[in-house]
Backbone and ligand atoms as CSV (ligand in chain L), in Angstrom:
chain,resi,resn,atom,element,x,y,z
A,1,MET,N,N,-45.472,-66.996,-33.122
A,1,MET,CA,C,-44.840,-65.997,-34.038
A,1,MET,C,C,-43.322,-66.155,-34.096
A,2,GLY,N,N,-42.707,-66.441,-32.904
A,2,GLY,CA,C,-41.319,-66.734,-32.865
A,2,GLY,C,C,-40.556,-65.530,-32.472
A,3,ARG,N,N,-39.245,-65.477,-32.972
A,3,ARG,CA,C,-38.234,-64.543,-32.566
A,3,ARG,C,C,-38.106,-63.491,-33.647
A,4,ILE,N,N,-38.308,-62.203,-33.295
A,4,ILE,CA,C,-38.405,-61.117,-34.286
A,4,ILE,C,C,-37.345,-60.093,-33.902
A,5,ILE,N,N,-36.594,-59.614,-34.883
A,5,ILE,CA,C,-35.613,-58.593,-34.608
A,5,ILE,C,C,-36.280,-57.154,-34.360
A,6,ALA,N,N,-35.868,-56.653,-33.228
A,6,ALA,CA,C,-36.468,-55.355,-32.813
A,6,ALA,C,C,-35.541,-54.183,-33.104
A,7,GLY,N,N,-34.219,-54.452,-33.304
A,7,GLY,CA,C,-33.303,-53.355,-33.525
A,7,GLY,C,C,-31.918,-53.704,-33.132
A,8,LYS,N,N,-31.025,-52.769,-33.347
A,8,LYS,CA,C,-29.558,-52.923,-32.978
A,8,LYS,C,C,-29.363,-52.482,-31.601
A,9,THR,N,N,-28.379,-53.082,-30.868
A,9,THR,CA,C,-28.090,-52.609,-29.546
A,9,THR,C,C,-27.607,-51.154,-29.485
A,10,SER,N,N,-27.010,-50.698,-30.634
A,10,SER,CA,C,-26.528,-49.370,-30.700
A,10,SER,C,C,-27.632,-48.338,-30.837
A,11,GLU,N,N,-28.824,-48.778,-31.152
A,11,GLU,CA,C,-30.070,-47.915,-31.227
A,11,GLU,C,C,-30.795,-47.838,-29.962
A,12,ILE,N,N,-30.535,-48.775,-29.122
A,12,ILE,CA,C,-31.339,-48.784,-27.827
A,12,ILE,C,C,-30.258,-48.752,-26.621
A,13,THR,N,N,-29.826,-47.588,-26.425
A,13,THR,CA,C,-28.699,-47.414,-25.460
A,13,THR,C,C,-29.324,-47.387,-23.996
A,14,PRO,N,N,-28.501,-47.529,-22.961
A,14,PRO,CA,C,-29.022,-47.629,-21.628
A,14,PRO,C,C,-29.931,-46.407,-21.288
A,15,GLY,N,N,-30.997,-46.698,-20.678
A,15,GLY,CA,C,-31.917,-45.607,-20.258
A,15,GLY,C,C,-32.885,-45.185,-21.370
A,16,LYS,N,N,-32.778,-45.819,-22.477
A,16,LYS,CA,C,-33.559,-45.409,-23.654
A,16,LYS,C,C,-34.728,-46.400,-23.968
A,17,MET,N,N,-35.866,-45.912,-24.427
A,17,MET,CA,C,-36.953,-46.759,-24.876
A,17,MET,C,C,-37.200,-46.473,-26.338
A,18,ILE,N,N,-37.623,-47.534,-27.020
A,18,ILE,CA,C,-38.045,-47.307,-28.411
A,18,ILE,C,C,-39.372,-48.105,-28.622
A,19,LYS,N,N,-40.044,-47.704,-29.639
A,19,LYS,CA,C,-41.297,-48.443,-29.966
A,19,LYS,C,C,-41.053,-49.105,-31.356
A,20,VAL,N,N,-41.449,-50.397,-31.395
A,20,VAL,CA,C,-41.349,-51.072,-32.662
A,20,VAL,C,C,-42.708,-51.691,-32.921
A,21,SER,N,N,-42.989,-51.817,-34.203
A,21,SER,CA,C,-44.277,-52.389,-34.606
A,21,SER,C,C,-43.981,-53.812,-35.125
A,22,ILE,N,N,-44.573,-54.853,-34.450
A,22,ILE,CA,C,-44.305,-56.157,-34.859
A,22,ILE,C,C,-45.661,-56.835,-35.207
A,23,ASP,N,N,-45.806,-57.103,-36.466
A,23,ASP,CA,C,-47.060,-57.747,-36.901
A,23,ASP,C,C,-48.301,-56.936,-36.496
A,24,GLY,N,N,-48.158,-55.551,-36.627
A,24,GLY,CA,C,-49.308,-54.739,-36.313
A,24,GLY,C,C,-49.475,-54.442,-34.812
A,25,LYS,N,N,-48.582,-54.960,-33.946
A,25,LYS,CA,C,-48.646,-54.647,-32.511
A,25,LYS,C,C,-47.492,-53.802,-32.086
A,26,ASP,N,N,-47.768,-52.722,-31.308
A,26,ASP,CA,C,-46.677,-51.844,-30.884
A,26,ASP,C,C,-46.052,-52.376,-29.631
A,27,ILE,N,N,-44.810,-52.551,-29.626
A,27,ILE,CA,C,-44.020,-53.067,-28.567
A,27,ILE,C,C,-42.928,-52.054,-28.090
A,28,LEU,N,N,-42.821,-51.923,-26.791
A,28,LEU,CA,C,-41.859,-51.032,-26.190
A,28,LEU,C,C,-40.631,-51.861,-25.872
A,29,ILE,N,N,-39.441,-51.467,-26.284
A,29,ILE,CA,C,-38.177,-52.060,-25.881
A,29,ILE,C,C,-37.371,-51.082,-25.015
A,30,ALA,N,N,-36.962,-51.460,-23.886
A,30,ALA,CA,C,-36.218,-50.521,-23.074
A,30,ALA,C,C,-34.859,-51.254,-22.714
A,31,ASN,N,N,-33.864,-50.360,-22.492
A,31,ASN,CA,C,-32.589,-50.869,-22.071
A,31,ASN,C,C,-32.370,-50.324,-20.623
A,32,ILE,N,N,-32.265,-51.264,-19.720
A,32,ILE,CA,C,-32.096,-50.870,-18.291
A,32,ILE,C,C,-30.744,-51.417,-17.905
A,33,ASN,N,N,-29.709,-50.538,-17.855
A,33,ASN,CA,C,-28.311,-50.988,-17.469
A,33,ASN,C,C,-27.893,-52.264,-18.345
A,34,GLU,N,N,-28.068,-52.099,-19.644
A,34,GLU,CA,C,-27.755,-53.195,-20.556
A,34,GLU,C,C,-28.492,-54.400,-20.518
A,35,LYS,N,N,-29.595,-54.366,-19.732
A,35,LYS,CA,C,-30.611,-55.483,-19.792
A,35,LYS,C,C,-31.817,-55.022,-20.558
A,36,TYR,N,N,-32.259,-55.758,-21.554
A,36,TYR,CA,C,-33.374,-55.292,-22.347
A,36,TYR,C,C,-34.655,-55.945,-21.837
A,37,CYS,N,N,-35.743,-55.143,-21.981
A,37,CYS,CA,C,-37.068,-55.744,-21.695
A,37,CYS,C,C,-38.067,-55.261,-22.738
A,38,ALA,N,N,-39.095,-55.947,-22.939
A,38,ALA,CA,C,-40.133,-55.690,-23.900
A,38,ALA,C,C,-41.536,-55.866,-23.280
A,39,ILE,N,N,-42.330,-54.839,-23.467
A,39,ILE,CA,C,-43.743,-54.924,-23.051
A,39,ILE,C,C,-44.615,-54.264,-24.084
A,40,ASP,N,N,-45.903,-54.411,-23.952
A,40,ASP,CA,C,-46.808,-53.683,-24.811
A,40,ASP,C,C,-46.591,-52.175,-24.649
A,41,ASP,N,N,-46.702,-51.501,-25.733
A,41,ASP,CA,C,-46.469,-50.028,-25.760
A,41,ASP,C,C,-47.705,-49.185,-25.356
A,42,SER,N,N,-48.813,-49.894,-25.556
A,42,SER,CA,C,-50.080,-49.138,-25.370
A,42,SER,C,C,-50.617,-49.185,-23.887
A,43,CYS,N,N,-50.684,-48.067,-23.261
A,43,CYS,CA,C,-51.149,-47.997,-21.822
A,43,CYS,C,C,-52.512,-48.584,-21.770
A,44,THR,N,N,-52.741,-49.432,-20.737
A,44,THR,CA,C,-54.045,-50.121,-20.568
A,44,THR,C,C,-55.131,-49.172,-20.041
A,45,HIS,N,N,-54.750,-47.965,-19.732
A,45,HIS,CA,C,-55.780,-47.009,-19.263
A,45,HIS,C,C,-56.519,-46.398,-20.417
A,46,SER,N,N,-55.809,-45.657,-21.242
A,46,SER,CA,C,-56.452,-45.001,-22.400
A,46,SER,C,C,-55.667,-44.997,-23.651
A,47,GLY,N,N,-54.612,-45.915,-23.625
A,47,GLY,CA,C,-53.946,-46.231,-24.960
A,47,GLY,C,C,-52.800,-45.312,-25.233
A,48,SER,N,N,-52.308,-44.543,-24.407
A,48,SER,CA,C,-51.184,-43.670,-24.697
A,48,SER,C,C,-49.912,-44.557,-25.008
A,49,SER,N,N,-49.041,-43.983,-25.896
A,49,SER,CA,C,-47.822,-44.677,-26.204
A,49,SER,C,C,-46.828,-44.605,-24.994
A,50,LEU,N,N,-46.581,-45.655,-24.386
A,50,LEU,CA,C,-45.723,-45.594,-23.123
A,50,LEU,C,C,-44.261,-45.279,-23.470
A,51,SER,N,N,-43.834,-45.572,-24.676
A,51,SER,CA,C,-42.467,-45.158,-25.053
A,51,SER,C,C,-42.295,-43.663,-25.165
A,52,GLU,N,N,-43.376,-42.923,-25.111
A,52,GLU,CA,C,-43.279,-41.409,-25.055
A,52,GLU,C,C,-43.361,-40.953,-23.594
A,53,GLY,N,N,-43.514,-41.873,-22.616
A,53,GLY,CA,C,-43.468,-41.524,-21.231
A,53,GLY,C,C,-42.047,-41.440,-20.666
A,54,LYS,N,N,-41.986,-41.667,-19.418
A,54,LYS,CA,C,-40.684,-41.509,-18.738
A,54,LYS,C,C,-40.140,-42.901,-18.190
A,55,LEU,N,N,-38.934,-43.191,-18.360
A,55,LEU,CA,C,-38.251,-44.344,-17.751
A,55,LEU,C,C,-37.351,-44.001,-16.615
A,56,ASP,N,N,-37.602,-44.566,-15.461
A,56,ASP,CA,C,-36.742,-44.300,-14.383
A,56,ASP,C,C,-36.501,-45.615,-13.655
A,57,GLY,N,N,-35.272,-46.171,-13.821
A,57,GLY,CA,C,-34.912,-47.487,-13.366
A,57,GLY,C,C,-35.733,-48.469,-14.107
A,58,CYS,N,N,-36.619,-49.282,-13.420
A,58,CYS,CA,C,-37.472,-50.209,-14.111
A,58,CYS,C,C,-38.847,-49.772,-14.250
A,59,THR,N,N,-39.114,-48.532,-13.852
A,59,THR,CA,C,-40.463,-48.025,-13.840
A,59,THR,C,C,-40.701,-47.103,-15.031
A,60,ILE,N,N,-41.789,-47.421,-15.704
A,60,ILE,CA,C,-42.304,-46.570,-16.874
A,60,ILE,C,C,-43.435,-45.766,-16.340
A,61,THR,N,N,-43.372,-44.456,-16.589
A,61,THR,CA,C,-44.553,-43.672,-16.189
A,61,THR,C,C,-45.245,-43.160,-17.468
A,62,CYS,N,N,-46.510,-43.428,-17.534
A,62,CYS,CA,C,-47.308,-43.034,-18.698
A,62,CYS,C,C,-47.311,-41.428,-18.791
A,63,GLY,N,N,-47.145,-40.918,-19.951
A,63,GLY,CA,C,-47.085,-39.505,-20.143
A,63,GLY,C,C,-48.437,-38.840,-20.077
A,64,TRP,N,N,-49.543,-39.596,-20.104
A,64,TRP,CA,C,-50.875,-38.964,-20.101
A,64,TRP,C,C,-51.450,-38.789,-18.593
A,65,HIS,N,N,-51.573,-39.860,-17.894
A,65,HIS,CA,C,-52.176,-39.725,-16.548
A,65,HIS,C,C,-51.351,-40.365,-15.470
A,66,ALA,N,N,-50.091,-40.624,-15.840
A,66,ALA,CA,C,-49.063,-41.064,-14.897
A,66,ALA,C,C,-49.190,-42.445,-14.281
A,67,ALA,N,N,-49.816,-43.333,-14.952
A,67,ALA,CA,C,-49.822,-44.788,-14.468
A,67,ALA,C,C,-48.413,-45.239,-14.562
A,68,GLU,N,N,-47.978,-46.068,-13.549
A,68,GLU,CA,C,-46.651,-46.615,-13.502
A,68,GLU,C,C,-46.708,-48.107,-13.660
A,69,PHE,N,N,-45.788,-48.600,-14.555
A,69,PHE,CA,C,-45.689,-50.005,-14.785
A,69,PHE,C,C,-44.262,-50.482,-14.628
A,70,ASP,N,N,-44.057,-51.704,-14.224
A,70,ASP,CA,C,-42.746,-52.306,-14.124
A,70,ASP,C,C,-42.338,-52.841,-15.480
A,71,CYS,N,N,-41.265,-52.286,-15.961
A,71,CYS,CA,C,-40.849,-52.556,-17.346
A,71,CYS,C,C,-40.464,-54.065,-17.598
A,72,LYS,N,N,-40.017,-54.731,-16.449
A,72,LYS,CA,C,-39.576,-56.058,-16.670
A,72,LYS,C,C,-40.761,-57.075,-16.655
A,73,THR,N,N,-41.855,-56.811,-15.961
A,73,THR,CA,C,-42.876,-57.688,-15.842
A,73,THR,C,C,-44.244,-57.202,-16.595
A,74,GLY,N,N,-44.296,-55.893,-16.774
A,74,GLY,CA,C,-45.499,-55.344,-17.364
A,74,GLY,C,C,-46.608,-55.068,-16.316
A,75,LYS,N,N,-46.304,-55.363,-15.067
A,75,LYS,CA,C,-47.300,-55.234,-13.990
A,75,LYS,C,C,-47.499,-53.728,-13.599
A,76,LEU,N,N,-48.805,-53.430,-13.431
A,76,LEU,CA,C,-49.119,-52.071,-12.915
A,76,LEU,C,C,-48.486,-51.894,-11.547
A,77,SER,N,N,-47.784,-50.834,-11.283
A,77,SER,CA,C,-47.222,-50.629,-9.975
A,77,SER,C,C,-47.845,-49.447,-9.223
A,78,LYS,N,N,-48.466,-48.464,-9.957
A,78,LYS,CA,C,-49.052,-47.354,-9.239
A,78,LYS,C,C,-50.104,-46.707,-10.130
A,79,PHE,N,N,-51.330,-46.600,-9.668
A,79,PHE,CA,C,-52.334,-45.852,-10.293
A,79,PHE,C,C,-53.563,-45.843,-9.304
A,80,PRO,N,N,-54.368,-44.777,-9.356
A,80,PRO,CA,C,-55.448,-44.754,-8.378
A,80,PRO,C,C,-56.581,-45.750,-8.560
A,81,MET,N,N,-56.689,-46.334,-9.746
A,81,MET,CA,C,-57.587,-47.330,-9.975
A,81,MET,C,C,-57.047,-48.548,-10.640
A,82,LYS,N,N,-57.695,-49.683,-10.504
A,82,LYS,CA,C,-57.154,-50.935,-11.047
A,82,LYS,C,C,-57.337,-50.929,-12.617
A,83,ILE,N,N,-56.215,-51.084,-13.347
A,83,ILE,CA,C,-56.236,-51.270,-14.718
A,83,ILE,C,C,-55.367,-52.485,-15.129
A,84,LYS,N,N,-55.541,-52.984,-16.275
A,84,LYS,CA,C,-54.829,-54.250,-16.607
A,84,LYS,C,C,-53.342,-54.038,-16.640
A,85,ASP,N,N,-52.618,-55.131,-16.389
A,85,ASP,CA,C,-51.196,-55.201,-16.550
A,85,ASP,C,C,-50.943,-55.275,-18.066
A,86,LEU,N,N,-49.637,-54.982,-18.446
A,86,LEU,CA,C,-49.192,-55.095,-19.897
A,86,LEU,C,C,-48.628,-56.478,-20.057
A,87,SER,N,N,-48.678,-56.928,-21.246
A,87,SER,CA,C,-47.995,-58.221,-21.596
A,87,SER,C,C,-46.518,-57.934,-21.667
A,88,SER,N,N,-45.702,-58.852,-21.255
A,88,SER,CA,C,-44.304,-58.693,-21.350
A,88,SER,C,C,-43.673,-59.888,-22.228
A,89,TYR,N,N,-42.605,-59.653,-22.816
A,89,TYR,CA,C,-42.033,-60.567,-23.695
A,89,TYR,C,C,-40.560,-60.806,-23.423
A,90,ASN,N,N,-40.081,-62.048,-23.727
A,90,ASN,CA,C,-38.669,-62.279,-23.614
A,90,ASN,C,C,-37.830,-61.598,-24.689
A,91,VAL,N,N,-36.650,-61.112,-24.170
A,91,VAL,CA,C,-35.768,-60.452,-25.149
A,91,VAL,C,C,-34.475,-61.169,-25.051
A,92,THR,N,N,-33.807,-61.322,-26.255
A,92,THR,CA,C,-32.522,-61.939,-26.285
A,92,THR,C,C,-31.634,-61.064,-27.200
A,93,VAL,N,N,-30.358,-61.096,-26.921
A,93,VAL,CA,C,-29.392,-60.263,-27.737
A,93,VAL,C,C,-28.421,-61.234,-28.362
A,94,GLU,N,N,-28.198,-61.037,-29.671
A,94,GLU,CA,C,-27.281,-61.904,-30.413
A,94,GLU,C,C,-26.631,-61.062,-31.525
A,95,SER,N,N,-25.346,-61.063,-31.648
A,95,SER,CA,C,-24.570,-60.323,-32.664
A,95,SER,C,C,-25.054,-58.905,-32.685
A,96,ASN,N,N,-25.162,-58.189,-31.570
A,96,ASN,CA,C,-25.529,-56.806,-31.537
A,96,ASN,C,C,-26.967,-56.540,-31.997
A,97,SER,N,N,-27.787,-57.554,-32.140
A,97,SER,CA,C,-29.113,-57.354,-32.512
A,97,SER,C,C,-30.054,-57.793,-31.331
A,98,VAL,N,N,-31.102,-57.037,-31.121
A,98,VAL,CA,C,-32.098,-57.300,-30.090
A,98,VAL,C,C,-33.304,-57.990,-30.612
A,99,PHE,N,N,-33.665,-59.171,-30.106
A,99,PHE,CA,C,-34.764,-59.973,-30.514
A,99,PHE,C,C,-35.863,-60.070,-29.523
A,100,VAL,N,N,-37.100,-59.966,-30.003
A,100,VAL,CA,C,-38.248,-60.158,-29.064
A,100,VAL,C,C,-38.846,-61.521,-29.437
A,101,GLU,N,N,-39.233,-62.244,-28.367
A,101,GLU,CA,C,-39.889,-63.492,-28.580
A,101,GLU,C,C,-41.345,-63.389,-28.390
A,102,MET,N,N,-42.226,-63.619,-29.316
A,102,MET,CA,C,-43.614,-63.443,-29.221
A,102,MET,C,C,-44.359,-64.646,-29.526
L,1,LIG,S1,S,-53.296,-43.299,-20.791
L,1,LIG,FE1,FE,-51.786,-44.015,-19.496
L,1,LIG,S2,S,-52.365,-43.434,-17.575
L,1,LIG,FE2,FE,-53.994,-42.683,-18.822
């Protein structure tokens, strides 16, 4: 699919998460201390939108049942049962625009 613009850096300020829809797929973009990361937005437990959860450092906590994922890798970091990791994507910044590579 290639490199797709996800937004402007001014829209994704430090500590903020946004959801963008790229080719029908919801992707979460987060800004962690000026470093951007991108993972699937849909929780692998029951499909909650993770961008409506909580971001603390690199950890995203799902707003429904509190599964925790590492925002940089998409890996599950805490939940009482095994659920799938999220896919993660490379992010680049160029001319104040944030691009996701898919
Ligand atoms: S939907 Fe995310 S933990 Fe249940």
